[in-house]
N, C-alpha and C positions, 0 to 999 in steps of 0.2 A: 383662124390659123390652122393649116393642114398639118398632117403627121410629119412631112418633110421639114417644114418650118419649125415645128417643135423640136425635133432632134437637132436642128441646127442650133437653135437658141440654147438647148441644154448643153451642147458641146461648148459653145461659147461661154456659158456661165461657169462650167467646170474649169474651163482654161484660165478665165479670169480669177476664180477662187483659188486655184493652184499657184497662179502668179503672185497674188496677195500673200498667200501663206508662205511662199518662199522668200518674200521680202521681210519677213518677221525674223528676228534674231534667234538662232538656235534651231530653226525649222529643219535644216539639213541633218543636224545631229539626230533630231527626233525621227525623221523619216528613215535613216539608216538603222536606228535602233529598232524601230518596228519591223522593218523588213527582215533584219537578221534574227529578231525573236520569233517571227512567225516561221521563218525558215526552219529553225531549230526546234521550236517548241510551240505549235499553234495553240495549245491548251492554255499555256501560260499567258500569252497575249489576250485570250478571251477572258481569263480571270482578271487580268489587270484592267481590261476595259470595263468589266463589271464593277470592280472596285472604284474605278474612276468615276463612272456614272452614279453609283451610290453615294460617293462623297460629295458629287454636286447636288445630288437630291437632298442630303442632309443639310448642306449649307443653305439651300433654298427654302427648306422647310419652315413654316411659321413657327415661332417661339411661343412657348406657353409658360405660364407662372406655376412654380411649385409651391407658392405661398397660397394658393387658392383654397379656401375654407370649404371643406366638403363634409363638416361635422355639424351637429346641432349645437347652436350657441345657447349656453346656460346663463341664467341670471345669477347675480351675487347671492340672492337668497337661496336659490336652488343648489349652488355650490356649497354654501354653508350648510344646508340641510343635509347633503350627502356626506360631507365630512363628518358631521356630528353622528351620523348613523354608522359610519364605518368603524369596525373593532379590529384592529391588528391582530394578527395570530402571534402568540408569543413565541420566541426563539427557542426557549426550552420549557418543559413542563414544570409546573411549581413544585417546590419542595414538599414532600410529605412531613408529617410530624416525626417519623422514624428518621429520616434523613437529617431533619433539624436537631434531633437529639444527638444522633451520631456525629454530626460536625462539631458539636460543642465539647465531645469528649475525645476528639482526635488528639493524640499525643504529639508534642512539639519536640523535635530533635534539635539538640545544641552541638554543632561541631560536625565532624564527619560521620557518615553512617557506616561505621565499622562493625566487626561482630559483637562488640560491646559498645553500646551506644548510650550516651548521657542524654536525658531528657531535661525539658525546662523545669521540671519539678525538682531537679537535682539528683533523681535517682539514675543509676547505671542498670541497664537491662541488656539481656541477651537478644540480639537483633536477628530475627528470622523473617524479616518483613521486606528486605531489600534484595536486589539482583546482584549482590556482591559475592558471586559464587566462588571465585578465586581469591578473594581478599585483595583484590587489586587496588581499592581505594587507599590503602595505606602502604602501597609499594613505592620505595623511595626511587628506584630507578626511572619509573614512570613519571614521578614528580619531577625529577631533574630534566628527562626529556621534554615534558610539557613546558617548563619554565624556559628552557633553552629555546623552544619554538616560539614562545610567547615574546621573548626579547628579540628574536630574529624577525618575525612576521607580524608582530603586533597581535591585537585580540582577534581581529576578523578582517576579512577582505573588504566587507561592506559593499559587494557588488555581486551580481549574478555570475555564475561560471562562464556563460556564453559571452560576457563582455569583458570584464577585468578581474573577475573573482578567482579564475583558476591560477593556482601557483604550482610551483614544482612539487611540494609535498603532496598536493591532491593527486598529480599524475603518478607519484611514487606509490601512493596507497591503492589506487585503482589497479596499478600492475601488481602490487603484492597480493591483493584479493584474488585477481584473476589466476595468479600462478598458484596460490594457495589452494583454490578450489579446482584448479585444472580446466579452467574456461578460457575462451578466446580473448574476452574483453570484459571490462567492468566499468560502471559508472557510479559516481558518488552523489549522494543527496545529502542536504544540510539537516533534515529532520527524519527520524526513524519512521514516525508515524505516517507522514506523508509520503513516504516512498511508494508503497503498492497502490494508494489512492491515485498516484499519478502514472504509475506503469500501466495500470490496466486500461484506463480511457485512452492512452497513448496509442494502444493497438486495436482495442476493441470499441467499435462505434455502434451507432444506431443501426438495427438490422443484423448485427453480427450475434453469434450464439456463444454463451458462457454456461458451462455445466459446473456447479460448484456445491461443496459439502455444506450441508446445513448448519454446521457448527462453526464455521469460519469466523475469524475475529471481526471486531467492529471496523477495523481499518480496511479490510477486504471488502466488506459490505458497502462502505462509503465509496470505494473505487468502483464496484459494480453499479451503484446507483448513479455516479457521475458518468459512466460510459453510456448509459442509456440503452445497453444491449438487451436482448432476449436473455432471460435467465431460466434455467432449468435446474432445480435443486435435486439432490439425492440424499437419502437417509445417512446420518453421520457414520463414515468409515465402513459403509456397507456397499462393497464392491459389486456385489450382485445387482443391487439396485442401481448403482452407477452404470453398470453394462446396460441394464434395461432402458435407463435414460438416454445413453449414447445411441442405442439402437433406434430409439423412437425419434431422436433428433435426425438422425441420418436418413430415416424414411420420410420424415415430414419435409426435409429439404431436398429430396431426390429430383424433383421436378421444379425446383425454384432456382433462381440465380445463385451462384455460387457466393457463399458467404465465409467470413472467418470464423473459426470455432476454437474455443479455448477451454480447458479444464483448470479450474482453480481450486488449490487446496493447500493444507499447512504440513510441515514437516512434523513438528510437535504442536498439537492444537492448544491455543491459548486458553479456551474455555472449558476443555476436558482434560488436557494433560496427556492424552494418549498419542499414538504414532501412527502415521499413514503408512500403507504399503506402497512404496514407490515403485518398486520393480513390477508389481502387477498393474499400477496405474500407468506406467509407460508402455507396457504391453497393450493395454487398451486403447491408449492414445495413438499408438501407432496402428492398430488395427482399424480404428474408425477415423483416422486422419484428422486428430485434434492437436493442438499445441498445449504445452503444459506450462502453467505458471505456478511456481511452487514458493510458497512463504516460508522461509526459514528463520524467521525472527527470533524463535526460541530454540531452535536446534542448532543454528550455526554458532560454533564456538563451544558447543556442549556435547554433541554426539560425535562418534567416531573416535578411533585411537588417538587422533591428533586434533580433535575438535573441528573437522572440516565440515561437520553436519550430517544430515541424514543420508546424503549420497555415499559417504565414506562408510557410515555405520551399517548400510544395507548393501554395500558393494555394487554401488551404481555409478557409471561414468557420468559425471557432471555435465558432459557434452550432450547427454541424451534428454537433459531437461532443457527446455527452450529458453525459460527465464527463471533464475534463482534470485530471489529478494531476501535480504537479510538486514539485521540491525547491528550497528556498532556501539549502540547505547546500552545494551543489556549486559550480556556476559563479558563483553570486552571493556565495559565501564569507560567508553569514550563517548561518541555521539556521532549522529547521522545514520544514514542507511546506504544500501548499495543494490545495484542489480547487475547480475553477471549473466553473460550469454554470449552469442556470436557477435562479430564485430558489427554486423548490420543491424542488429537489435540495440546494441548500445548506442551507435551513432544516430539512430532514429530518435532515441529518447532526448538527444542533446537539443533538438529543435522542437520536440513534440511533447515532451512531459513537463506539465505545469509547474511542479515543484522544483525542477531543475531549472527551467527558463525564467522564472518569475521570482525565485528566492535567492538570498545572499548565499555565497558558497560556505562550506563548512569551515570553521575557524581552523587555522594550520595546526594548533596545538592538539586538537581532537584527531585530526587526520594523523599526526605523527604519533599520537598514543595509540591508535587503532593498529598502525603498522608495527609498533613495538610489541603489542600484545600478541599478534599474530606470530612473530618471530618466537616469543616466549612459549607459546602453545605448541609450535612446530619442534623446538628443541628440548622442551622440558615436559615429557609425558606425565611426570609426578603430579603436575598441577591437576590434571584430569582424574588421576588415580585417587588422590586424596578426597575429591568431591564424591566420587562413586562409593568410596568406603563410608563417608558420613551419610550418604542417601541410603545405603543398606541399613546402617545402625539406627537411622530415624524410622524406616520402615518397621523394622522388628519391634519398635516401641508403640507404634500407632496402629497399623493396619490390621495385623493377625490379633492384637491383644485388646482391642476396643470392641465393645459390644455395640456401639452406637453408630460409628462411622466407618467408611472404608475409602481407600485412596483410588481414584480413577486414573491417575497419572501412569505413565510408564515407568518401570524401574530405573531407567537411565535418566529420567527427567529430575533435575534438582528442584523443580517447583512441585510440591506435593499438594494436589487438591483432594481434600477430604470432604466427602458428601455424607449425609445422613443415610443410613441404610433404608431400603425400601420398606422393610417391616416396622422400622421405627416410625416413618412417616405415616404409613397406613395405620399403625396401631394408635399413634397419639393424635390422628387425623390433622396433620400439619399442612397448612397451606403455604404457598411460596413466601408470603410475607411473614408467617410464623417462623418458617425456617430461617429466614434472613435475621430476624430478631433473636432466635435461639443461638445462632452462630456468633452474632455480634456479642452476645453475653458471654459466650465463650472466649472471644478475643478480649473483652474486658477483664475476665476472671484470670486468663493467662498473663495479662499485663500486671495485674496486682501481684501476682507470684514471680514477676521477674522476667518474663519472656514475652516479647514483641512479635506478634504475628498479625495477620490481617484476613479480610475476607475477598473472595473473587467477586469483583463488582461487576453488576449486570450490565449489558450494552444499554446505551441511552435510547429510549424510545422516542419515536416522533410524537407530536401533539396530535390528539384525536386518532390515534392509531386503533385499528380493529384487530379481533382475534385472528382473522384471516391474514392480515398483514404481519402478524408477529411470527408465525411459522414455528421454527424451533424455538423451544423454551429453555433458557439457561437455567441450570439447576444450582441453586445456592451452596457455596462450598467455603470451607476455610483454605487459606492459602499459607503454606509453610515454604520458605526459601532456604535451601540448605547452602552452607558455606564451608570452605575449607579452612577459614580462619578460626575454627573452634576444634578442639580435640574431640576424640571419640567419647570421653567421659562427659564432656560439656553437652555434646549432642544427645547422649542418653538422658542426661538430667532434664535437658529442655523437652525431650520427647515425653518423659514421665509427667512433667509438670502440665503439658498440653493435654495428655490422655486424662489426667485426673480433673482438669478443668472441664473437659468434654463430659465426663461422667457426673460431676457435680451439678452442671447446669441442665443437662438432658434429663437426668433421672428425677430432677424436682418437677419437670413438666409433666402434668397428668393427662 
């Protein structure tokens, strides 16, 4: 066959193929679509052709079994031997003898935890061990509001907020908190403790940077751990060290891909009691382009003229803080927690925060109680004034008059943390365990004399933890919680009792 005959055959074959194709149903529509598509967008036709050929190849590819065994088969004896040799790691460390003895002596409260509390032994003691700062537990107005909400909405919604758990009272409480703080929006959580461990990993992921104070509380540490972010610690409340850490992070990340960067700190520190310098921290976070996550669990409802927290106390616009986390279960005597910030930050948490997405919503009666307490704080400044007066009264009885302890808390903090003075610890050569035992004896001695206080509990340690993993060490302390439910004279008497108990116990230690 010469070239001319080959061309004639090819033309004849093409015409026959075209004729057969035109006989197929819908062939005309397909040809018009291809022609118009190619005329307007040839790239689109090329992509569609590639996808069409890929689909044909995928359908014609040979199948394979996902059940194919690619691992070593063990005999029953080998499996049993491996099981016998395996020792599971305990979920928590075993109790020490000191902890066992302490648990046996824990007093049991009968009835509400008011300023005067009845114990199971029948004694009535002065209660300085609960967070009833404003004596709201016995407030009849709050009781009536809670009962009314209970009869209207039931005990709880029994469903997550994103499904059918959100009720009108939740939306009202969110709006009340946002307006109270001066933030754009707010989101409610059902548990106070799980709020910040959910907020942090909702925004900070693996590869992101977190710069945090070494003394942050246990909930924050769990949130940082869950996030799997890179952590850089700075010395407690040392802003010069914080600035050095921020500068080092910026230099390290200069030639790396852009990451999210966060500063995490507290308003009033749970483990020390002192206060953060928020204006200076905001200045640093703006300079080095970080976002600020502020935990106001213990400062919200306490600091400021109307209890709006550390932002009001230090004259800071709440909008300058990216995320404000607070508790409704402590000073407000309700339940749950919240995160306030911009609208975008709040809406992101509704689909990304674990404690919000996978937990039942806050009971309506607790949301109603929180809103009512906020209204009381806003309209009745005498509530905060009485607490502040009682704090001053207790300070005059303990900190300057005791030769053995001093208070690490700020003057505005109703939770007074009393630690042994450095010269006492060094002079008596006290280890951390010795200090804990000594302070527990003070707690027991105070209770014998009619005053209920407690100790600052250390953060739970992981099993097989090393000294390098511990980092910042919590100093043992007594915890004295001030309440407005006691008169000035009753506070003075309780302070004298605590001071005498400290003197009696510590002076006996050689």
